[in-house]
A tleap script that builds the chain and sets N, CA, C and O, in Angstrom:
source leaprc.protein.ff14SB
mol = sequence {
  NMET LYS TYR LYS THR LEU GLN ASP LYS ILE
  ALA ASP SER VAL ALA LEU ILE ARG LYS ALA
  GLU GLU LEU ALA LEU ALA LEU ASN PRO GLU
  GLN GLY PHE HIE VAL GLY PHE SER GLY GLY
  LYS ASP SER GLN VAL LEU LEU GLU LEU VAL
  LYS MET ALA GLY VAL LYS TYR ARG ALA VAL
  TYR ASN VAL THR THR ASN ASP PRO PRO GLU
  ASN VAL TYR PHE ILE ARG LYS HIE TYR PRO
  GLU VAL VAL PHE VAL ASN ASN GLY GLY GLY
  GLN LEU VAL GLN ASP CASP
}
set mol.1.N position { -87.659 43.082 -2.626 }
set mol.1.CA position { -86.614 42.205 -3.082 }
set mol.1.C position { -85.347 42.478 -2.268 }
set mol.1.O position { -84.891 43.616 -2.155 }
set mol.2.N position { -84.796 41.403 -1.708 }
set mol.2.CA position { -83.583 41.549 -0.923 }
set mol.2.C position { -82.372 41.280 -1.813 }
set mol.2.O position { -82.307 40.257 -2.495 }
set mol.3.N position { -81.430 42.192 -1.799 }
set mol.3.CA position { -80.209 42.029 -2.575 }
set mol.3.C position { -79.186 41.261 -1.766 }
set mol.3.O position { -79.089 41.422 -0.549 }
set mol.4.N position { -78.428 40.431 -2.445 }
set mol.4.CA position { -77.377 39.679 -1.771 }
set mol.4.C position { -76.163 40.569 -1.546 }
set mol.4.O position { -75.847 41.443 -2.353 }
set mol.5.N position { -75.497 40.321 -0.430 }
set mol.5.CA position { -74.256 41.043 -0.160 }
set mol.5.C position { -73.136 40.418 -0.982 }
set mol.5.O position { -73.283 39.319 -1.516 }
set mol.6.N position { -72.031 41.123 -1.075 }
set mol.6.CA position { -70.874 40.580 -1.781 }
set mol.6.C position { -70.432 39.263 -1.154 }
set mol.6.O position { -70.102 38.315 -1.866 }
set mol.7.N position { -70.425 39.203 0.164 }
set mol.7.CA position { -70.017 37.969 0.850 }
set mol.7.C position { -70.958 36.816 0.521 }
set mol.7.O position { -70.512 35.678 0.374 }
set mol.8.N position { -72.246 37.095 0.406 }
set mol.8.CA position { -73.207 36.050 0.018 }
set mol.8.C position { -72.940 35.570 -1.404 }
set mol.8.O position { -73.006 34.372 -1.680 }
set mol.9.N position { -72.640 36.498 -2.300 }
set mol.9.CA position { -72.352 36.138 -3.691 }
set mol.9.C position { -71.085 35.294 -3.779 }
set mol.9.O position { -71.030 34.327 -4.539 }
set mol.10.N position { -70.072 35.659 -3.006 }
set mol.10.CA position { -68.834 34.882 -2.983 }
set mol.10.C position { -69.103 33.480 -2.455 }
set mol.10.O position { -68.647 32.494 -3.034 }
set mol.11.N position { -69.848 33.393 -1.348 }
set mol.11.CA position { -70.166 32.086 -0.760 }
set mol.11.C position { -70.954 31.218 -1.738 }
set mol.11.O position { -70.693 30.020 -1.841 }
set mol.12.N position { -71.910 31.800 -2.454 }
set mol.12.CA position { -72.683 31.049 -3.455 }
set mol.12.C position { -71.778 30.552 -4.583 }
set mol.12.O position { -71.912 29.416 -5.038 }
set mol.13.N position { -70.867 31.401 -5.028 }
set mol.13.CA position { -69.959 31.030 -6.117 }
set mol.13.C position { -69.024 29.896 -5.695 }
set mol.13.O position { -68.813 28.947 -6.450 }
set mol.14.N position { -68.475 29.996 -4.504 }
set mol.14.CA position { -67.584 28.961 -3.983 }
set mol.14.C position { -68.340 27.640 -3.842 }
set mol.14.O position { -67.813 26.581 -4.187 }
set mol.15.N position { -69.569 27.700 -3.339 }
set mol.15.CA position { -70.382 26.488 -3.187 }
set mol.15.C position { -70.669 25.847 -4.539 }
set mol.15.O position { -70.625 24.623 -4.662 }
set mol.16.N position { -70.959 26.650 -5.544 }
set mol.16.CA position { -71.241 26.127 -6.884 }
set mol.16.C position { -69.997 25.465 -7.486 }
set mol.16.O position { -70.092 24.408 -8.110 }
set mol.17.N position { -68.846 26.084 -7.299 }
set mol.17.CA position { -67.597 25.507 -7.803 }
set mol.17.C position { -67.329 24.177 -7.117 }
set mol.17.O position { -66.943 23.209 -7.773 }
set mol.18.N position { -67.528 24.116 -5.814 }
set mol.18.CA position { -67.321 22.854 -5.086 }
set mol.18.C position { -68.289 21.778 -5.570 }
set mol.18.O position { -67.919 20.612 -5.704 }
set mol.19.N position { -69.515 22.177 -5.826 }
set mol.19.CA position { -70.515 21.224 -6.305 }
set mol.19.C position { -70.136 20.664 -7.681 }
set mol.19.O position { -70.378 19.492 -7.967 }
set mol.20.N position { -69.546 21.501 -8.518 }
set mol.20.CA position { -69.183 21.093 -9.876 }
set mol.20.C position { -67.871 20.309 -9.930 }
set mol.20.O position { -67.521 19.761 -10.975 }
set mol.21.N position { -67.145 20.252 -8.814 }
set mol.21.CA position { -65.844 19.577 -8.840 }
set mol.21.C position { -65.969 18.100 -9.204 }
set mol.21.O position { -65.094 17.557 -9.878 }
set mol.22.N position { -67.030 17.450 -8.773 }
set mol.22.CA position { -67.212 16.035 -9.102 }
set mol.22.C position { -67.199 15.817 -10.620 }
set mol.22.O position { -66.570 14.881 -11.115 }
set mol.23.N position { -67.891 16.679 -11.339 }
set mol.23.CA position { -67.919 16.582 -12.799 }
set mol.23.C position { -66.543 16.888 -13.395 }
set mol.23.O position { -66.089 16.196 -14.306 }
set mol.24.N position { -65.886 17.920 -12.883 }
set mol.24.CA position { -64.556 18.280 -13.383 }
set mol.24.C position { -63.575 17.126 -13.188 }
set mol.24.O position { -62.771 16.839 -14.076 }
set mol.25.N position { -63.636 16.471 -12.045 }
set mol.25.CA position { -62.735 15.348 -11.782 }
set mol.25.C position { -63.095 14.131 -12.625 }
set mol.25.O position { -62.217 13.357 -13.007 }
set mol.26.N position { -64.373 13.961 -12.913 }
set mol.26.CA position { -64.792 12.843 -13.771 }
set mol.26.C position { -64.242 13.032 -15.187 }
set mol.26.O position { -63.870 12.063 -15.848 }
set mol.27.N position { -64.192 14.278 -15.644 }
set mol.27.CA position { -63.692 14.575 -16.987 }
set mol.27.C position { -62.166 14.620 -17.039 }
set mol.27.O position { -61.563 14.295 -18.062 }
set mol.28.N position { -61.552 15.023 -15.940 }
set mol.28.CA position { -60.099 15.141 -15.904 }
set mol.28.C position { -59.607 14.856 -14.489 }
set mol.28.O position { -59.356 15.789 -13.726 }
set mol.29.N position { -59.463 13.576 -14.125 }
set mol.29.CA position { -59.100 13.214 -12.755 }
set mol.29.C position { -57.751 13.769 -12.289 }
set mol.29.O position { -57.574 14.038 -11.101 }
set mol.30.N position { -56.806 13.941 -13.204 }
set mol.30.CA position { -55.478 14.408 -12.811 }
set mol.30.C position { -55.433 15.898 -12.506 }
set mol.30.O position { -54.675 16.333 -11.639 }
set mol.31.N position { -56.250 16.691 -13.220 }
set mol.31.CA position { -56.145 18.140 -13.079 }
set mol.31.C position { -57.419 18.815 -12.593 }
set mol.31.O position { -57.366 19.972 -12.175 }
set mol.32.N position { -58.543 18.150 -12.630 }
set mol.32.CA position { -59.782 18.788 -12.197 }
set mol.32.C position { -60.213 19.884 -13.159 }
set mol.32.O position { -60.290 19.667 -14.368 }
set mol.33.N position { -60.490 21.051 -12.619 }
set mol.33.CA position { -60.931 22.176 -13.444 }
set mol.33.C position { -59.798 22.681 -14.338 }
set mol.33.O position { -58.640 22.730 -13.924 }
set mol.34.N position { -60.142 23.047 -15.541 }
set mol.34.CA position { -59.230 23.717 -16.471 }
set mol.34.C position { -59.686 25.170 -16.501 }
set mol.34.O position { -60.707 25.493 -17.108 }
set mol.35.N position { -58.933 26.036 -15.848 }
set mol.35.CA position { -59.318 27.441 -15.715 }
set mol.35.C position { -58.544 28.272 -16.723 }
set mol.35.O position { -57.334 28.458 -16.587 }
set mol.36.N position { -59.246 28.772 -17.739 }
set mol.36.CA position { -58.618 29.664 -18.704 }
set mol.36.C position { -58.300 30.988 -18.038 }
set mol.36.O position { -59.160 31.574 -17.381 }
set mol.37.N position { -57.075 31.466 -18.198 }
set mol.37.CA position { -56.633 32.684 -17.513 }
set mol.37.C position { -56.008 33.642 -18.518 }
set mol.37.O position { -55.055 33.294 -19.215 }
set mol.38.N position { -56.559 34.856 -18.583 }
set mol.38.CA position { -56.048 35.856 -19.524 }
set mol.38.C position { -55.248 36.950 -18.835 }
set mol.38.O position { -54.564 37.732 -19.495 }
set mol.39.N position { -55.332 37.009 -17.516 }
set mol.39.CA position { -54.687 38.087 -16.774 }
set mol.39.C position { -55.626 39.242 -16.501 }
set mol.39.O position { -55.285 40.146 -15.738 }
set mol.40.N position { -56.817 39.233 -17.115 }
set mol.40.CA position { -57.795 40.296 -16.903 }
set mol.40.C position { -58.520 40.155 -15.569 }
set mol.40.O position { -58.363 39.161 -14.861 }
set mol.41.N position { -59.306 41.156 -15.247 }
set mol.41.CA position { -59.971 41.174 -13.942 }
set mol.41.C position { -60.932 40.012 -13.756 }
set mol.41.O position { -61.025 39.471 -12.654 }
set mol.42.N position { -61.647 39.614 -14.797 }
set mol.42.CA position { -62.573 38.490 -14.676 }
set mol.42.C position { -61.816 37.192 -14.398 }
set mol.42.O position { -62.242 36.383 -13.574 }
set mol.43.N position { -60.698 37.000 -15.085 }
set mol.43.CA position { -59.881 35.811 -14.851 }
set mol.43.C position { -59.306 35.807 -13.440 }
set mol.43.O position { -59.243 34.761 -12.793 }
set mol.44.N position { -58.894 36.961 -12.972 }
set mol.44.CA position { -58.342 37.056 -11.623 }
set mol.44.C position { -59.394 36.687 -10.576 }
set mol.44.O position { -59.099 35.972 -9.618 }
set mol.45.N position { -60.604 37.170 -10.761 }
set mol.45.CA position { -61.680 36.862 -9.815 }
set mol.45.C position { -62.022 35.380 -9.858 }
set mol.45.O position { -62.158 34.749 -8.810 }
set mol.46.N position { -62.163 34.815 -11.051 }
set mol.46.CA position { -62.495 33.401 -11.166 }
set mol.46.C position { -61.414 32.537 -10.537 }
set mol.46.O position { -61.725 31.584 -9.821 }
set mol.47.N position { -60.157 32.852 -10.790 }
set mol.47.CA position { -59.071 32.070 -10.204 }
set mol.47.C position { -59.094 32.169 -8.685 }
set mol.47.O position { -58.860 31.172 -8.001 }
set mol.48.N position { -59.366 33.325 -8.159 }
set mol.48.CA position { -59.445 33.486 -6.698 }
set mol.48.C position { -60.595 32.669 -6.122 }
set mol.48.O position { -60.442 32.052 -5.068 }
set mol.49.N position { -61.744 32.653 -6.796 }
set mol.49.CA position { -62.876 31.843 -6.330 }
set mol.49.C position { -62.542 30.353 -6.336 }
set mol.49.O position { -62.914 29.624 -5.417 }
set mol.50.N position { -61.840 29.906 -7.373 }
set mol.50.CA position { -61.436 28.502 -7.454 }
set mol.50.C position { -60.489 28.170 -6.301 }
set mol.50.O position { -60.603 27.113 -5.680 }
set mol.51.N position { -59.556 29.079 -6.020 }
set mol.51.CA position { -58.640 28.868 -4.893 }
set mol.51.C position { -59.408 28.819 -3.570 }
set mol.51.O position { -59.141 27.970 -2.720 }
set mol.52.N position { -60.351 29.728 -3.408 }
set mol.52.CA position { -61.149 29.758 -2.181 }
set mol.52.C position { -61.951 28.472 -2.002 }
set mol.52.O position { -62.171 28.018 -0.879 }
set mol.53.N position { -62.383 27.896 -3.112 }
set mol.53.CA position { -63.176 26.668 -3.055 }
set mol.53.C position { -62.316 25.461 -2.673 }
set mol.53.O position { -62.837 24.447 -2.209 }
set mol.54.N position { -61.017 25.570 -2.865 }
set mol.54.CA position { -60.116 24.490 -2.503 }
set mol.54.C position { -60.231 23.265 -3.394 }
set mol.54.O position { -59.976 22.144 -2.955 }
set mol.55.N position { -60.611 23.479 -4.635 }
set mol.55.CA position { -60.785 22.362 -5.574 }
set mol.55.C position { -59.504 22.161 -6.377 }
set mol.55.O position { -58.612 23.009 -6.393 }
set mol.56.N position { -59.449 21.031 -7.029 }
set mol.56.CA position { -58.309 20.714 -7.893 }
set mol.56.C position { -58.484 21.474 -9.210 }
set mol.56.O position { -59.552 21.434 -9.820 }
set mol.57.N position { -57.430 22.164 -9.640 }
set mol.57.CA position { -57.528 22.952 -10.870 }
set mol.57.C position { -56.163 23.093 -11.525 }
set mol.57.O position { -55.124 22.824 -10.923 }
set mol.58.N position { -56.204 23.516 -12.756 }
set mol.58.CA position { -55.013 23.895 -13.522 }
set mol.58.C position { -55.360 25.191 -14.243 }
set mol.58.O position { -56.273 25.220 -15.068 }
set mol.59.N position { -54.637 26.257 -13.935 }
set mol.59.CA position { -54.869 27.545 -14.584 }
set mol.59.C position { -53.958 27.644 -15.807 }
set mol.59.O position { -52.761 27.369 -15.723 }
set mol.60.N position { -54.537 28.039 -16.945 }
set mol.60.CA position { -53.815 28.022 -18.208 }
set mol.60.C position { -53.973 29.350 -18.948 }
set mol.60.O position { -55.071 29.893 -19.068 }
set mol.61.N position { -52.842 29.854 -19.440 }
set mol.61.CA position { -52.841 31.021 -20.328 }
set mol.61.C position { -52.510 30.520 -21.723 }
set mol.61.O position { -51.470 29.894 -21.930 }
set mol.62.N position { -53.378 30.787 -22.672 }
set mol.62.CA position { -53.185 30.334 -24.047 }
set mol.62.C position { -52.344 31.356 -24.806 }
set mol.62.O position { -52.808 32.459 -25.096 }
set mol.63.N position { -51.125 30.989 -25.121 }
set mol.63.CA position { -50.190 31.880 -25.801 }
set mol.63.C position { -50.578 32.018 -27.272 }
set mol.63.O position { -50.851 31.029 -27.953 }
set mol.64.N position { -50.597 33.252 -27.742 }
set mol.64.CA position { -50.820 33.530 -29.159 }
set mol.64.C position { -49.561 34.215 -29.684 }
set mol.64.O position { -48.575 34.336 -28.957 }
set mol.65.N position { -49.583 34.649 -30.898 }
set mol.65.CA position { -48.434 35.399 -31.419 }
set mol.65.C position { -48.597 36.900 -31.187 }
set mol.65.O position { -47.745 37.689 -31.595 }
set mol.66.N position { -49.680 37.288 -30.538 }
set mol.66.CA position { -49.991 38.703 -30.315 }
set mol.66.C position { -50.055 39.062 -28.840 }
set mol.66.O position { -50.772 39.991 -28.467 }
set mol.67.N position { -49.327 38.354 -27.998 }
set mol.67.CA position { -49.417 38.577 -26.560 }
set mol.67.C position { -48.675 39.850 -26.151 }
set mol.67.O position { -47.483 39.990 -26.424 }
set mol.68.N position { -49.380 40.777 -25.496 }
set mol.68.CA position { -48.694 41.982 -25.025 }
set mol.68.C position { -47.648 41.595 -23.976 }
set mol.68.O position { -47.979 40.901 -23.015 }
set mol.69.N position { -46.415 42.020 -24.136 }
set mol.69.CA position { -45.368 41.652 -23.180 }
set mol.69.C position { -45.704 42.048 -21.741 }
set mol.69.O position { -45.355 41.341 -20.796 }
set mol.70.N position { -46.383 43.178 -21.590 }
set mol.70.CA position { -46.752 43.630 -20.242 }
set mol.70.C position { -47.716 42.646 -19.576 }
set mol.70.O position { -47.634 42.402 -18.372 }
set mol.71.N position { -48.617 42.090 -20.363 }
set mol.71.CA position { -49.585 41.133 -19.836 }
set mol.71.C position { -48.886 39.839 -19.412 }
set mol.71.O position { -49.161 39.295 -18.342 }
set mol.72.N position { -47.989 39.360 -20.254 }
set mol.72.CA position { -47.236 38.140 -19.938 }
set mol.72.C position { -46.399 38.364 -18.685 }
set mol.72.O position { -46.359 37.498 -17.811 }
set mol.73.N position { -45.736 39.499 -18.583 }
set mol.73.CA position { -44.933 39.828 -17.402 }
set mol.73.C position { -45.812 39.853 -16.150 }
set mol.73.O position { -45.443 39.298 -15.116 }
set mol.74.N position { -46.977 40.501 -16.250 }
set mol.74.CA position { -47.894 40.597 -15.117 }
set mol.74.C position { -48.311 39.208 -14.629 }
set mol.74.O position { -48.292 38.934 -13.429 }
set mol.75.N position { -48.683 38.345 -15.559 }
set mol.75.CA position { -49.126 36.995 -15.177 }
set mol.75.C position { -47.985 36.224 -14.531 }
set mol.75.O position { -48.171 35.603 -13.485 }
set mol.76.N position { -46.822 36.258 -15.136 }
set mol.76.CA position { -45.681 35.512 -14.573 }
set mol.76.C position { -45.304 36.022 -13.186 }
set mol.76.O position { -44.929 35.239 -12.313 }
set mol.77.N position { -45.403 37.324 -12.986 }
set mol.77.CA position { -45.024 37.911 -11.695 }
set mol.77.C position { -46.060 37.632 -10.607 }
set mol.77.O position { -45.703 37.259 -9.490 }
set mol.78.N position { -47.338 37.811 -10.930 }
set mol.78.CA position { -48.385 37.741 -9.910 }
set mol.78.C position { -49.115 36.404 -9.843 }
set mol.78.O position { -49.769 36.106 -8.844 }
set mol.79.N position { -49.010 35.603 -10.889 }
set mol.79.CA position { -49.722 34.321 -10.940 }
set mol.79.C position { -48.776 33.223 -11.446 }
set mol.79.O position { -48.985 32.674 -12.528 }
set mol.80.N position { -47.745 32.907 -10.670 }
set mol.80.CA position { -46.750 31.932 -11.145 }
set mol.80.C position { -47.308 30.528 -11.338 }
set mol.80.O position { -46.687 29.706 -12.012 }
set mol.81.N position { -48.459 30.245 -10.764 }
set mol.81.CA position { -49.062 28.916 -10.932 }
set mol.81.C position { -49.720 28.730 -12.301 }
set mol.81.O position { -50.048 27.607 -12.683 }
set mol.82.N position { -49.911 29.815 -13.034 }
set mol.82.CA position { -50.543 29.731 -14.348 }
set mol.82.C position { -49.563 29.100 -15.340 }
set mol.82.O position { -48.411 29.518 -15.453 }
set mol.83.N position { -50.049 28.089 -16.048 }
set mol.83.CA position { -49.250 27.379 -17.043 }
set mol.83.C position { -49.465 28.044 -18.393 }
set mol.83.O position { -50.601 28.303 -18.790 }
set mol.84.N position { -48.379 28.318 -19.095 }
set mol.84.CA position { -48.447 28.906 -20.434 }
set mol.84.C position { -48.441 27.780 -21.466 }
set mol.84.O position { -47.542 26.939 -21.476 }
set mol.85.N position { -49.451 27.773 -22.328 }
set mol.85.CA position { -49.522 26.771 -23.395 }
set mol.85.C position { -49.670 27.490 -24.733 }
set mol.85.O position { -50.202 28.598 -24.813 }
set mol.86.N position { -49.184 26.828 -25.776 }
set mol.86.CA position { -49.367 27.438 -27.092 }
set mol.86.C position { -50.759 27.103 -27.599 }
set mol.86.O position { -51.426 26.233 -27.038 }
set mol.87.N position { -51.204 27.768 -28.640 }
set mol.87.CA position { -52.560 27.551 -29.133 }
set mol.87.C position { -52.644 26.417 -30.145 }
set mol.87.O position { -53.662 26.257 -30.818 }
set mol.88.N position { -51.583 25.632 -30.254 }
set mol.88.CA position { -51.593 24.568 -31.244 }
set mol.88.C position { -51.580 23.172 -30.673 }
set mol.88.O position { -51.322 22.222 -31.412 }
set mol.89.N position { -51.846 23.001 -29.393 }
set mol.89.CA position { -51.899 21.643 -28.893 }
set mol.89.C position { -51.437 21.451 -27.467 }
set mol.89.O position { -51.290 20.313 -27.019 }
set mol.90.N position { -51.207 22.517 -26.751 }
set mol.90.CA position { -50.954 22.373 -25.335 }
set mol.90.C position { -49.516 22.144 -24.914 }
set mol.90.O position { -49.280 21.736 -23.778 }
set mol.91.N position { -48.551 22.389 -25.779 }
set mol.91.CA position { -47.161 22.261 -25.349 }
set mol.91.C position { -46.795 23.451 -24.495 }
set mol.91.O position { -47.230 24.573 -24.753 }
set mol.92.N position { -45.993 23.203 -23.476 }
set mol.92.CA position { -45.566 24.290 -22.601 }
set mol.92.C position { -44.637 25.233 -23.332 }
set mol.92.O position { -43.836 24.814 -24.167 }
set mol.93.N position { -44.752 26.513 -23.011 }
set mol.93.CA position { -43.842 27.512 -23.547 }
set mol.93.C position { -42.676 27.593 -22.569 }
set mol.93.O position { -42.879 27.739 -21.364 }
set mol.94.N position { -41.484 27.499 -23.079 }
set mol.94.CA position { -40.289 27.505 -22.245 }
set mol.94.C position { -39.965 28.926 -21.803 }
set mol.94.O position { -40.042 29.868 -22.592 }
set mol.95.N position { -39.599 29.067 -20.519 }
set mol.95.CA position { -39.113 30.366 -20.027 }
set mol.95.C position { -37.743 30.636 -20.612 }
set mol.95.O position { -36.990 29.713 -20.922 }
set mol.96.N position { -37.426 31.939 -20.760 }
set mol.96.CA position { -36.099 32.302 -21.266 }
set mol.96.C position { -35.039 32.073 -20.201 }
set mol.96.O position { -33.858 32.323 -20.442 }
savepdb mol mol.pdb
quit
């Protein structure tokens, strides 16, 4: 059994995301993919793959009442493209 290299896995993931873009655009032509972003390592990897694929997307952090301030700071500093929405209907959270 031949194992795939990391580069092969990345290329496969990017190709799959590109293939799925048609469906994402059919469901949401204005924004394409809706990428849930928590600031964790899995979210960071997924967002990077979406960027590498060059597809249309909107990255969203769902604000709760229990958000660790350090996590919110990290996302705002390192991922300014991520949109903060509340968990009650998608209204933007205003910056201070």
